[in-house]
KOLKELO-109175 format. One record per residue (C-alpha): residue in one letter; x, y, z; residue number from 1; chain. Coordinates in steps of 0.05 Angstrom, whole numbers, always signed. Example, Ala and Ser with C-alpha at 12.3 -4.5 7.8 and 13.67 -1.06 7.14 Angstrom:
2
("A"; (+246; -90; +156); 1; "A") ("S"; (+273; -21; +143); 2; "A") 
% end
This chain:
421
("M"; (+140; -625; +736); 1; "A") ("K"; (+214; -625; +708); 2; "A") ("Y"; (+221; -594; +632); 3; "A") ("D"; (+284; -602; +590); 4; "A") ("R"; (+270; -524; +562); 5; "A") ("C"; (+247; -462; +604); 6; "A") ("P"; (+176; -446; +594); 7; "A") ("N"; (+194; -375; +586); 8; "A") ("C"; (+249; -369; +544); 9; "A") ("M"; (+239; -435; +508); 10; "A") ("Q"; (+322; -458; +521); 11; "A") ("S"; (+346; -521; +531); 12; "A") ("I"; (+364; -541; +603); 13; "A") ("S"; (+378; -593; +641); 14; "A") ("G"; (+311; -600; +673); 15; "A") ("E"; (+335; -599; +748); 16; "A") ("E"; (+349; -522; +749); 17; "A") ("E"; (+302; -486; +793); 18; "A") ("K"; (+312; -418; +748); 19; "A") ("C"; (+321; -413; +687); 20; "A") ("P"; (+403; -391; +681); 21; "A") ("Y"; (+387; -356; +612); 22; "A") ("C"; (+318; -305; +636); 23; "A") ("G"; (+312; -316; +707); 24; "A") ("F"; (+248; -350; +707); 25; "A") ("E"; (+227; -388; +771); 26; "A") ("I"; (+214; -457; +739); 27; "A") ("A"; (+199; -491; +799); 28; "A") ("N"; (+143; -450; +812); 29; "A") ("Y"; (+116; -462; +750); 30; "A") ("K"; (+51; -496; +750); 31; "A") ("E"; (-5; -499; +683); 32; "A") ("K"; (-74; -500; +697); 33; "A") ("P"; (-106; -574; +684); 34; "A") ("T"; (-148; -536; +621); 35; "A") ("C"; (-84; -505; +593); 36; "A") ("L"; (-41; -530; +543); 37; "A") ("R"; (+31; -566; +570); 38; "A") ("P"; (+82; -530; +549); 39; "A") ("F"; (+130; -556; +490); 40; "A") ("T"; (+55; -571; +464); 41; "A") ("V"; (+65; -557; +392); 42; "A") ("L"; (+16; -534; +344); 43; "A") ("Q"; (+10; -541; +272); 44; "A") ("N"; (+77; -579; +271); 45; "A") ("K"; (+108; -499; +274); 46; "A") ("Y"; (+81; -471; +334); 47; "A") ("M"; (+106; -493; +413); 48; "A") ("L"; (+75; -479; +470); 49; "A") ("G"; (+111; -440; +536); 50; "A") ("R"; (+77; -407; +595); 51; "A") ("V"; (+11; -383; +596); 52; "A") ("I"; (+8; -317; +595); 53; "A") ("G"; (-64; -300; +613); 54; "A") ("V"; (-131; -329; +627); 55; "A") ("G"; (-199; -295; +614); 56; "A") ("G"; (-263; -325; +605); 57; "A") ("F"; (-269; -330; +531); 58; "A") ("G"; (-183; -363; +517); 59; "A") ("I"; (-117; -380; +540); 60; "A") ("T"; (-64; -337; +511); 61; "A") ("Y"; (+7; -381; +508); 62; "A") ("L"; (+77; -353; +503); 63; "A") ("G"; (+104; -384; +443); 64; "A") ("W"; (+163; -393; +392); 65; "A") ("D"; (+156; -395; +316); 66; "A") ("L"; (+208; -461; +297); 67; "A") ("N"; (+207; -437; +230); 68; "A") ("L"; (+226; -364; +237); 69; "A") ("Q"; (+257; -380; +307); 70; "A") ("T"; (+215; -321; +338); 71; "A") ("Y"; (+173; -315; +395); 72; "A") ("I"; (+104; -304; +385); 73; "A") ("A"; (+32; -306; +424); 74; "A") ("I"; (-18; -354; +410); 75; "A") ("K"; (-81; -341; +439); 76; "A") ("E"; (-132; -403; +449); 77; "A") ("Y"; (-210; -401; +444); 78; "A") ("Y"; (-236; -431; +509); 79; "A") ("P"; (-300; -410; +541); 80; "A") ("E"; (-285; -448; +611); 81; "A") ("S"; (-359; -445; +633); 82; "A") ("F"; (-381; -481; +555); 83; "A") ("V"; (-321; -533; +559); 84; "A") ("T"; (-293; -586; +594); 85; "A") ("R"; (-216; -614; +588); 86; "A") ("N"; (-163; -639; +623); 87; "A") ("T"; (-95; -640; +603); 88; "A") ("G"; (-70; -665; +665); 89; "A") ("G"; (-48; -738; +689); 90; "A") ("D"; (-9; -788; +636); 91; "A") ("N"; (-58; -779; +573); 92; "A") ("P"; (-68; -709; +574); 93; "A") ("Q"; (-131; -679; +527); 94; "A") ("N"; (-116; -632; +488); 95; "A") ("T"; (-185; -642; +451); 96; "A") ("V"; (-237; -579; +478); 97; "A") ("I"; (-304; -606; +482); 98; "A") ("A"; (-370; -564; +492); 99; "A") ("Q"; (-421; -585; +538); 100; "A") ("E"; (-478; -609; +503); 101; "A") ("A"; (-528; -553; +538); 102; "A") ("H"; (-484; -485; +512); 103; "A") ("K"; (-464; -530; +448); 104; "A") ("D"; (-495; -468; +406); 105; "A") ("D"; (-463; -419; +450); 106; "A") ("Y"; (-396; -446; +440); 107; "A") ("D"; (-411; -438; +361); 108; "A") ("K"; (-430; -380; +363); 109; "A") ("G"; (-370; -358; +411); 110; "A") ("L"; (-324; -385; +361); 111; "A") ("K"; (-356; -352; +305); 112; "A") ("R"; (-348; -282; +341); 113; "A") ("Y"; (-267; -308; +357); 114; "A") ("V"; (-255; -324; +274); 115; "A") ("E"; (-278; -247; +266); 116; "A") ("E"; (-233; -223; +319); 117; "A") ("A"; (-176; -253; +280); 118; "A") ("Q"; (-201; -228; +217); 119; "A") ("N"; (-213; -157; +248); 120; "A") ("L"; (-140; -150; +275); 121; "A") ("S"; (-111; -178; +211); 122; "A") ("K"; (-141; -111; +168); 123; "A") ("F"; (-87; -69; +219); 124; "A") ("Y"; (-19; -106; +232); 125; "A") ("T"; (+10; -52; +201); 126; "A") ("L"; (-4; -2; +248); 127; "A") ("P"; (+42; +11; +312); 128; "A") ("G"; (-12; +18; +362); 129; "A") ("I"; (-45; -40; +354); 130; "A") ("V"; (-24; -118; +357); 131; "A") ("S"; (-19; -151; +297); 132; "A") ("V"; (-36; -223; +271); 133; "A") ("K"; (+2; -272; +238); 134; "A") ("D"; (-32; -339; +224); 135; "A") ("F"; (-99; -370; +243); 136; "A") ("F"; (-118; -443; +243); 137; "A") ("Y"; (-164; -487; +281); 138; "A") ("E"; (-139; -547; +317); 139; "A") ("N"; (-170; -594; +380); 140; "A") ("G"; (-234; -576; +368); 141; "A") ("T"; (-228; -501; +375); 142; "A") ("A"; (-188; -438; +346); 143; "A") ("Y"; (-126; -411; +350); 144; "A") ("I"; (-103; -336; +339); 145; "A") ("V"; (-18; -328; +329); 146; "A") ("M"; (-3; -253; +342); 147; "A") ("E"; (+58; -212; +348); 148; "A") ("Y"; (+86; -221; +415); 149; "A") ("I"; (+87; -155; +460); 150; "A") ("N"; (+147; -157; +504); 151; "A") ("G"; (+122; -114; +561); 152; "A") ("I"; (+63; -102; +614); 153; "A") ("N"; (+2; -88; +614); 154; "A") ("L"; (-16; -10; +628); 155; "A") ("K"; (-40; -31; +706); 156; "A") ("E"; (+18; -63; +727); 157; "A") ("Y"; (+71; -8; +695); 158; "A") ("L"; (+21; +42; +725); 159; "A") ("N"; (+32; +3; +786); 160; "A") ("N"; (+106; +1; +779); 161; "A") ("S"; (+113; +75; +766); 162; "A") ("G"; (+70; +103; +835); 163; "A") ("G"; (+15; +93; +817); 164; "A") ("R"; (+7; +168; +769); 165; "A") ("L"; (+49; +190; +711); 166; "A") ("P"; (+57; +261; +683); 167; "A") ("E"; (+33; +297; +632); 168; "A") ("A"; (+77; +296; +576); 169; "A") ("T"; (+96; +223; +592); 170; "A") ("V"; (+16; +211; +582); 171; "A") ("L"; (+13; +252; +518); 172; "A") ("A"; (+76; +216; +495); 173; "A") ("L"; (+46; +146; +504); 174; "A") ("M"; (-21; +150; +485); 175; "A") ("K"; (-4; +195; +424); 176; "A") ("P"; (+9; +127; +369); 177; "A") ("A"; (-56; +88; +401); 178; "A") ("L"; (-100; +142; +388); 179; "A") ("E"; (-67; +154; +315); 180; "A") ("S"; (-81; +79; +308); 181; "A") ("L"; (-148; +67; +338); 182; "A") ("F"; (-171; +127; +282); 183; "A") ("T"; (-142; +84; +223); 184; "A") ("V"; (-189; +23; +256); 185; "A") ("H"; (-256; +67; +264); 186; "A") ("N"; (-242; +97; +198); 187; "A") ("G"; (-243; +26; +178); 188; "A") ("G"; (-315; +10; +213); 189; "A") ("L"; (-298; -32; +272); 190; "A") ("V"; (-303; -9; +338); 191; "A") ("H"; (-266; -36; +397); 192; "A") ("R"; (-306; -31; +452); 193; "A") ("D"; (-266; -63; +514); 194; "A") ("I"; (-216; -5; +530); 195; "A") ("S"; (-177; -5; +591); 196; "A") ("P"; (-107; -9; +628); 197; "A") ("D"; (-116; -97; +619); 198; "A") ("N"; (-122; -90; +549); 199; "A") ("I"; (-60; -35; +541); 200; "A") ("M"; (+10; -65; +536); 201; "A") ("V"; (+79; -24; +541); 202; "A") ("T"; (+135; -53; +515); 203; "A") ("S"; (+196; -64; +546); 204; "A") ("D"; (+223; -8; +483); 205; "A") ("G"; (+160; +46; +515); 206; "A") ("K"; (+108; +36; +467); 207; "A") ("I"; (+31; +21; +479); 208; "A") ("K"; (+2; -25; +438); 209; "A") ("L"; (-78; -38; +440); 210; "A") ("I"; (-95; -123; +446); 211; "A") ("D"; (-153; -159; +456); 212; "A") ("F"; (-204; -144; +403); 213; "A") ("G"; (-248; -190; +427); 214; "A") ("A"; (-311; -141; +436); 215; "A") ("A"; (-294; -111; +375); 216; "A") ("R"; (-354; -95; +325); 217; "A") ("E"; (-369; -64; +259); 218; "A") ("N"; (-401; -2; +261); 219; "A") ("T"; (-436; +5; +197); 220; "A") ("S"; (-514; +16; +188); 221; "A") ("T"; (-526; -52; +172); 222; "A") ("A"; (-489; -78; +227); 223; "A") ("D"; (-534; -119; +282); 224; "A") ("K"; (-546; -59; +335); 225; "A") ("T"; (-557; -114; +385); 226; "A") ("F"; (-484; -112; +419); 227; "A") ("T"; (-469; -169; +481); 228; "A") ("V"; (-456; -120; +541); 229; "A") ("I"; (-380; -127; +555); 230; "A") ("L"; (-356; -64; +602); 231; "A") ("K"; (-302; -49; +660); 232; "A") ("H"; (-331; -5; +706); 233; "A") ("G"; (-307; +66; +699); 234; "A") ("Y"; (-282; +62; +632); 235; "A") ("A"; (-347; +49; +599); 236; "A") ("P"; (-390; +88; +576); 237; "A") ("P"; (-470; +96; +592); 238; "A") ("E"; (-485; +69; +517); 239; "A") ("Q"; (-454; +3; +536); 240; "A") ("Y"; (-495; -23; +594); 241; "A") ("Y"; (-546; -27; +536); 242; "A") ("A"; (-554; -84; +495); 243; "A") ("K"; (-582; -38; +452); 244; "A") ("G"; (-534; +17; +462); 245; "A") ("N"; (-524; +69; +415); 246; "A") ("Q"; (-450; +52; +406); 247; "A") ("G"; (-384; +74; +350); 248; "A") ("P"; (-324; +118; +361); 249; "A") ("W"; (-352; +160; +415); 250; "A") ("T"; (-356; +95; +455); 251; "A") ("D"; (-267; +82; +442); 252; "A") ("I"; (-257; +152; +454); 253; "A") ("Y"; (-296; +153; +530); 254; "A") ("S"; (-253; +91; +543); 255; "A") ("L"; (-190; +123; +527); 256; "A") ("C"; (-203; +192; +558); 257; "A") ("A"; (-214; +149; +629); 258; "A") ("A"; (-157; +102; +619); 259; "A") ("M"; (-111; +176; +607); 260; "A") ("Y"; (-149; +203; +675); 261; "A") ("K"; (-126; +143; +708); 262; "A") ("M"; (-53; +152; +672); 263; "A") ("L"; (-45; +220; +700); 264; "A") ("T"; (-91; +221; +775); 265; "A") ("G"; (-85; +144; +799); 266; "A") ("Q"; (-165; +140; +804); 267; "A") ("V"; (-222; +106; +759); 268; "A") ("P"; (-274; +160; +734); 269; "A") ("P"; (-336; +153; +773); 270; "A") ("N"; (-386; +100; +741); 271; "A") ("S"; (-417; +125; +685); 272; "A") ("I"; (-484; +103; +708); 273; "A") ("E"; (-481; +138; +774); 274; "A") ("R"; (-461; +204; +736); 275; "A") ("M"; (-527; +200; +698); 276; "A") ("D"; (-557; +220; +769); 277; "A") ("Q"; (-505; +266; +800); 278; "A") ("D"; (-447; +277; +768); 279; "A") ("E"; (-384; +274; +815); 280; "A") ("Y"; (-329; +283; +757); 281; "A") ("V"; (-270; +308; +796); 282; "A") ("S"; (-230; +345; +733); 283; "A") ("P"; (-146; +316; +746); 284; "A") ("S"; (-119; +378; +781); 285; "A") ("S"; (-161; +369; +837); 286; "A") ("H"; (-124; +306; +856); 287; "A") ("G"; (-61; +357; +863); 288; "A") ("V"; (-29; +335; +800); 289; "A") ("S"; (-5; +386; +749); 290; "A") ("V"; (-42; +382; +688); 291; "A") ("S"; (-54; +439; +633); 292; "A") ("Q"; (-121; +468; +615); 293; "A") ("R"; (-118; +431; +544); 294; "A") ("T"; (-119; +366; +574); 295; "A") ("E"; (-168; +375; +627); 296; "A") ("Y"; (-221; +405; +581); 297; "A") ("V"; (-209; +338; +522); 298; "A") ("L"; (-217; +297; +589); 299; "A") ("R"; (-273; +329; +606); 300; "A") ("K"; (-312; +328; +534); 301; "A") ("G"; (-288; +265; +515); 302; "A") ("L"; (-307; +242; +591); 303; "A") ("A"; (-382; +270; +566); 304; "A") ("V"; (-436; +224; +599); 305; "A") ("K"; (-488; +242; +536); 306; "A") ("T"; (-461; +210; +475); 307; "A") ("T"; (-475; +278; +440); 308; "A") ("D"; (-428; +317; +478); 309; "A") ("R"; (-363; +285; +463); 310; "A") ("Y"; (-319; +280; +412); 311; "A") ("Q"; (-350; +246; +359); 312; "A") ("N"; (-285; +210; +325); 313; "A") ("I"; (-210; +215; +352); 314; "A") ("G"; (-183; +259; +297); 315; "A") ("E"; (-221; +320; +329); 316; "A") ("L"; (-191; +295; +391); 317; "A") ("L"; (-120; +293; +373); 318; "A") ("S"; (-128; +359; +336); 319; "A") ("D"; (-152; +392; +406); 320; "A") ("L"; (-95; +340; +451); 321; "A") ("Y"; (-37; +357; +404); 322; "A") ("G"; (-51; +424; +365); 323; "A") ("T"; (-51; +498; +375); 324; "A") ("S"; (-114; +518; +357); 325; "A") ("P"; (-163; +549; +404); 326; "A") ("L"; (-208; +516; +442); 327; "A") ("S"; (-284; +516; +422); 328; "A") ("P"; (-323; +528; +486); 329; "A") ("M"; (-367; +467; +511); 330; "A") ("M"; (-437; +474; +548); 331; "A") ("P"; (-437; +453; +615); 332; "A") ("Q"; (-445; +380; +625); 333; "A") ("Q"; (-521; +350; +649); 334; "A") ("P"; (-550; +336; +697); 335; "A") ("M"; (-502; +370; +747); 336; "A") ("V"; (-490; +375; +825); 337; "A") ("N"; (-519; +445; +850); 338; "A") ("N"; (-461; +474; +876); 339; "A") ("V"; (-431; +415; +909); 340; "A") ("M"; (-364; +444; +916); 341; "A") ("M"; (-304; +394; +897); 342; "A") ("G"; (-225; +409; +915); 343; "A") ("G"; (-249; +488; +920); 344; "A") ("N"; (-290; +495; +861); 345; "A") ("S"; (-361; +468; +844); 346; "A") ("V"; (-371; +430; +784); 347; "A") ("S"; (-406; +486; +747); 348; "A") ("Q"; (-341; +515; +759); 349; "A") ("Q"; (-300; +451; +737); 350; "A") ("S"; (-348; +441; +680); 351; "A") ("M"; (-313; +494; +641); 352; "A") ("Y"; (-237; +496; +630); 353; "A") ("L"; (-229; +557; +579); 354; "A") ("E"; (-226; +635; +600); 355; "A") ("E"; (-298; +649; +601); 356; "A") ("P"; (-318; +723; +553); 357; "A") ("K"; (-314; +776; +600); 358; "A") ("V"; (-392; +800; +600); 359; "A") ("A"; (-402; +878; +619); 360; "A") ("P"; (-444; +883; +687); 361; "A") ("Q"; (-516; +892; +679); 362; "A") ("K"; (-539; +951; +714); 363; "A") ("K"; (-577; +930; +781); 364; "A") ("K"; (-657; +940; +771); 365; "A") ("G"; (-670; +999; +821); 366; "A") ("L"; (-650; +1074; +819); 367; "A") ("G"; (-583; +1095; +786); 368; "A") ("K"; (-550; +1158; +807); 369; "A") ("G"; (-581; +1195; +738); 370; "A") ("A"; (-650; +1177; +762); 371; "A") ("I"; (-637; +1207; +828); 372; "A") ("I"; (-617; +1264; +795); 373; "A") ("G"; (-672; +1274; +740); 374; "A") ("I"; (-723; +1268; +816); 375; "A") ("I"; (-688; +1320; +852); 376; "A") ("S"; (-690; +1372; +796); 377; "A") ("G"; (-771; +1347; +776); 378; "A") ("S"; (-791; +1366; +840); 379; "A") ("V"; (-752; +1432; +849); 380; "A") ("A"; (-785; +1442; +783); 381; "A") ("A"; (-852; +1421; +813); 382; "A") ("I"; (-840; +1471; +874); 383; "A") ("A"; (-823; +1529; +832); 384; "A") ("L"; (-881; +1516; +783); 385; "A") ("A"; (-926; +1514; +845); 386; "A") ("V"; (-900; +1579; +878); 387; "A") ("V"; (-911; +1618; +812); 388; "A") ("L"; (-983; +1601; +808); 389; "A") ("I"; (-996; +1619; +873); 390; "A") ("V"; (-960; +1688; +867); 391; "A") ("N"; (-1007; +1695; +793); 392; "A") ("G"; (-1059; +1666; +820); 393; "A") ("N"; (-1073; +1728; +861); 394; "A") ("R"; (-1070; +1779; +790); 395; "A") ("P"; (-1096; +1772; +722); 396; "A") ("S"; (-1058; +1751; +666); 397; "A") ("K"; (-1079; +1762; +589); 398; "A") ("G"; (-1049; +1695; +580); 399; "A") ("K"; (-1054; +1646; +632); 400; "A") ("K"; (-1018; +1582; +619); 401; "A") ("T"; (-1029; +1508; +662); 402; "A") ("T"; (-1001; +1449; +671); 403; "A") ("E"; (-1027; +1422; +610); 404; "A") ("D"; (-993; +1476; +564); 405; "A") ("L"; (-911; +1445; +586); 406; "A") ("S"; (-885; +1416; +522); 407; "A") ("T"; (-856; +1355; +564); 408; "A") ("S"; (-868; +1322; +626); 409; "A") ("T"; (-837; +1280; +669); 410; "A") ("T"; (-831; +1206; +681); 411; "A") ("E"; (-840; +1172; +742); 412; "A") ("D"; (-756; +1160; +747); 413; "A") ("G"; (-746; +1221; +722); 414; "A") ("T"; (-735; +1210; +648); 415; "A") ("T"; (-777; +1254; +608); 416; "A") ("E"; (-814; +1224; +547); 417; "A") ("D"; (-761; +1255; +503); 418; "A") ("G"; (-705; +1215; +532); 419; "A") ("T"; (-668; +1271; +568); 420; "A") ("T"; (-660; +1263; +637); 421; "A") 
% end
């Protein structure tokens, strides 16, 4: 298909170019799926669509252009592909989304959650680490969220372009605004519940933004505690594997620490469910990377299998990760592998990253030096007493003493009853 505009930068072109002369986008190789809206479709008489940025199980995200403000935007369309049909190909494109009769209820419930996502994000449009919502509307039998366009790539692709992992200082600098922004989101009563490198964007100027709040839910006592099971293995804590798991800020904390672990080591942490039986967590430094004890401590605590062993809010994590105050001792994780060696250290050794308090060595059971001297002294005294008795036994004495008259007696270990040796 030939275009008179570039689907990537929206600039006018002749329609004969195979490559955009403005942005270098390969127009000749671009083909949209028949279920996606065609490039340059206009919605609400003010938003023009460009190329497809991403397609998921419940939505399609397009690059867009605000015709009024003359700025780039991102437009997310609710399109649960397993519940609906649409064909935008051919001479008569069909833009309207039609829900299958057997899945009409599922479609409506999903649409309601989609609206909630827009409402959730709209509360935090000023936060630097969160993608902001600009508009929301219904059209074509479905709903659309208009968001700021993030000029960048997701963290997964960013890591691939950076050799698989990043230095500790870079990770801490990148993640701090996102952590602070999510702390505010949590204080507002929302939990993201789907944090992973796929949903973390790195902008062209080196900043991080969290996207895709479609799984976000309220964290209140009155909220419905039956959650849809949405997770990514390695980044999801155990409570996300259960529809009624105890989810809260600590759930996002596990996922954030898993993402940081991936950034530092290039490896995804072990599956949290498998860690419940046999914890094979390996500290980042065991992967041969240079990581401070403070960061290793924070990641170990943030990736604790039990929710009660984790940080309960991001404020605590921020204080430990970026602060200078001493870290509190951390209990070893349970269950542990019995002395399984990993990277030269046993798991029990790896569970503690602070310097353990020095404990005076306990005395070994058995006879000490003083006890031995006491026994020898007692034996000599007994022999001497026996000799005296034998000698005196052959002559009469006015005040004969027996062993019962001794003021102290020697115990088995050579210590007398009055405490002397």
